[in-house]
C-alpha positions as CSV (number, residue, x, y, z in Angstrom):
1,X,85.5,101.2,108.2
2,X,85.3,100.7,112.0
3,X,88.0,102.2,114.3
4,X,90.9,99.9,114.6
5,X,93.3,100.4,117.5
6,X,97.0,99.8,116.6
7,X,99.9,100.3,119.0
8,X,102.5,99.6,116.3
9,X,103.8,103.2,116.0
10,X,106.4,102.2,113.4
11,X,103.6,101.6,110.9
12,X,102.9,104.4,108.3
13,X,99.2,103.8,108.7
14,X,99.2,104.4,112.4
15,X,97.8,107.9,113.3
16,X,97.3,108.5,117.0
17,X,97.2,104.8,117.9
18,X,94.5,104.2,115.2
19,X,94.9,102.3,111.9
20,X,94.1,104.4,108.8
21,X,94.9,101.9,106.1
22,X,92.4,101.7,103.2
23,X,92.1,97.9,103.9
24,X,93.2,95.6,106.7
25,X,94.6,92.1,105.9
26,X,95.2,89.6,108.8
27,X,96.6,86.1,108.1
28,X,97.6,83.1,110.2
29,X,101.1,83.2,111.6
30,X,102.8,80.0,110.4
31,X,99.9,77.8,111.5
32,X,97.2,75.9,109.7
33,X,94.5,77.0,112.2
34,X,94.6,80.0,114.5
35,X,93.4,79.5,118.1
36,X,94.5,82.8,119.6
37,X,95.7,86.2,118.5
38,X,99.4,85.2,118.9
39,X,98.8,82.9,115.9
40,X,97.8,85.8,113.6
41,X,99.6,88.7,112.0
42,X,98.8,91.9,110.3
43,X,99.9,91.9,106.6
44,X,98.9,95.5,106.2
45,X,102.0,96.8,108.0
46,X,103.9,99.5,106.1
47,X,107.1,100.9,107.7
48,X,107.2,104.7,108.2
49,X,109.4,106.4,105.7
């Protein structure tokens, strides 16, 4: 998997500002068509324990 930068340090998959999830899922954020990154969201987020 390519390197994926992530600044959400509250996510369990974040290791040194890089995502280490086994799979990444990104969906639209309450819109039928996304035109910019603000209209998307990461569904892979897992809170740190």
